[in-house]
N, C-alpha and C positions, 0 to 999 in steps of 0.2 A: 212758274212750271211748277209741278207737284214729283216730289222725287218720292220713291220708293225705295224703305230702307228694310234690304231683303235680310234675312233672318228663317235659321232652320234649313228644312229640305225642302221637297217638290211642292209637296200641297201645301204649306204655310207661305211658302214663296208665290205659288198662284192665287192667294187670296189677297197678298201684300200688293200684288200686282195688280190685279184686277180693281182692287179699291182706288188705288192710285190713280189709274188710266181712266175711269169712271169719275172720280172727283176733276181732273182734269177735263174732261169733256163734258161736264156737267156746267163747267165755270168759263170753257173757252181758254183754258191756259194749255200749255205744252205738258208731256208728263215727261219722266227720267228714270231710268233703270240702269245703276253702272255696270259697265261690259266686263269684266273680268279679264278680256284680251286685251282690253286697252289701258293699262296701269297708269295711277297707282288706283289697286281695289279697295275701297274705304273698310270694305268688312271681314270680320275675323272668318266668318267661317268657310270650312273648304270652298273653292271657288269651283271645284267638278260637280259643287252640288248647283250651281246657277242654272236658275229655268231655263235658260237660252241653250245647254247643254241637252237639253230634251225637246225643245220646243226651236231647232235651228233656224225657223224664219220669225220667230216673234220680234216683234218690233220692240226696239229698246227706248224709243223717244228721243230728244233732243235736249241737250243742257245749255240751256239759251240765259245762265247768269248765276249768281252767287244765291246759297240759298240766306232767307234771311229769317226764319223760324221753324222752331221743330211743333209737331203736334204728335203727344205719346199718349196711347191706350192707356185705360185704365185696365191692365190685365188681371187685376183682382175678381173681376167680374166678368169680361170680355164681354160685354150688352152693345147693342146695336145703339149706336150713336150718329141720330141724324143731324146733327150740326156738325158732323164732319166734312158735308158737303157745303158749307160755308166758308171754308178755309181761303184764306186770301193766297195770293200767288207767292211763286218760291218759299213754298213750305216745304219740309221731309216730314211723313209719316213715319212715325215707330210702333210698331204694332202687330198683332197677328190677324183682326178685323176677321174672324173666323165668326160671320152671321151672313146668311143667305140672304138678309135683309139688304146688305149693301149691293148687293149683286142683281137686284129686282128689276125689270124692264131693259137689264142688257142681256138677257140671255143668249141671243142672237148672235150679238156682238162677241160675247167673252168667246163661244164657240167656234167664231172664226179666229180670235186673236189665239186659242188653244187647239190647233187643228190638229185630230189626232188621225193619222194615216198607217196606212196597214204595209206591212213589211214581210218578208219574206221569213222569218221566225215566227211571229208570230200567227201566221197566216198558216204555217206547218203545226206549231201547238192546237191553236182552233179546230183545225182538218183532225187531228187525236182527239181532242176531246170537244166533240160536238157543241155546239151553244144550245142546240133544240134537245138535246140530250142530258146535257150536264149542268148544275148551278154551282158558278165559282166561289169559292169562300174564301176571305182575306185574311189572315190570322197577321197580325203583328205581333212579333215577340222582339228580340233584338235591344235596343235600349231599353226597352218597356218593363223590362225585367227587374232593372234597377230601381223601377218604381210600384212596388205591389199591388199600389189601389187603381194602379193606370191597365192591369192586365184583366180582360173581359175573361169572363168566366166560362167553364164548359157547359154549364147551365143556359147561357147566352145563345151558344150557339146549337146545341141542342135544339130549342125552342124555335129560333129562327131556321133551323130544317125543318124542322114539324111544321112551320108555317108555309115554307115552300111546298111542301107534300101536300099539304089542303089544296092546294092552285092545281101541282103536276103529280100525279099520285108515284111516277114510275121514273121521276128524277133520278140522277145519279150524281153523285156531288166530287168537287177537287178542290183539294186548299190549295192556295197560292200565299206564299210567304217568305218571311225574311230569315225563318228560324224555323226549318226543319225540323231538328231534332227534339225541339220543343214539341212542335205541334203533333208528330210524331207518337209522345208521349201519352198525346190526350186523347187523338183520335188514331189509332194505329189499323184501323180498318177503312182509311179513307186515303185514297192517292194523294201523295202530296208534291208539287212541283217547287221550284225556286229557280226564276230566270234571271238575266239582265233585268234591271229593273224597270225600264222601259216595257219591256215585251209581259212586265206582269201587269203594268198601267194599263195597256191595250187590252190586255185579253179579257180585264175587268170592263174596262169600256166597251168591247164588244158582245161583251153576253148578254144574255135575254134575262135568265135568272141569277141573281148577286146578293151573295151576303157580305155586307162591309164591318170590318173592324172600326173601334175608334181610333181612327185613322183618317186625317185630310187627303191622304195617299189614295185610297180606297173610295173617302167621300166623291174628291174629285173625278175619279174614273167612272163615277156611276151617276154624279149630278149632270155631268157634260152629256149623256147619252140617255136614250128611250128605251127603257125594261121594260119586260114583262110583270115583273117584280123585282124589287131590292129591300132589303131587311135590313135595319139598321138597329144598333144600341139605343135603348130607352136612356140610359146614362153613359156619360161621354169617358171624361177621364178618372170617373169615381163610382164606374160601376161595382165595385165591392162594397161602396161605401155610398147607397142610396141616402143616407141620412144627408149629405154633401148638400144633393143637387144634383140637377141635370149642366153641364158645367163644358163648354161654355154654354152659354142661356139660350142664345141664338141660333146654334147652328141647325136646328131642325128644320127639315124641309118636306113640303107635301108630297117631295119624288119619294118619300121613305115609307116603309111599314116599321114600327116601332115595335121591338119583344123585350 
């Protein structure tokens, strides 16, 4: 059994879940993700952020024995580590695992694990902001404001919009954000919305033209779908400090155009 140690919010948990399940499948093990509906729930994070609250039909696996060992990611570099696929049974994996390389070869299965289904609220928003006419921009604020070098620059978003305009000159833009006030300060002339979190995720998923932020939330919403174009930042959590390099190192994907 491979157990996923869940931490953070939705995007982080999607990496943690996927990697644990892939390791288990490659080795013929069971996988297991603790369910907050079945106490005791072992993680300190708010159980309302649990992945099953956003994907209610997701399989959480089976706990078929006691954990015998832990495998902890080197989070100082967060680089793809192929040795993780050779872990022994009854291991709990602890880390963020933010690398597309862990997912390769399992794309179709992952899309089946994380089934994104249309709902009335998302349908209403997509009808209002036609995906054929709009590029959806995800701007992450909130807790990122406590870490100045995490915030993407206005220059990044402007360059990303210009890249979209090279492909579709008459495109309109819509900002989807968890921090409408800060976004309005940066782009006062662009319409801004802030919905319930899964509606935002689905809007980004169903978009044809998308600009993501340095957030695993919008990374997954874009990665799971097929887009005309999706633009991503060339630097992740150190966008304002390029001398620190791209971090996490292996989160880059051929699905994105980088600016």
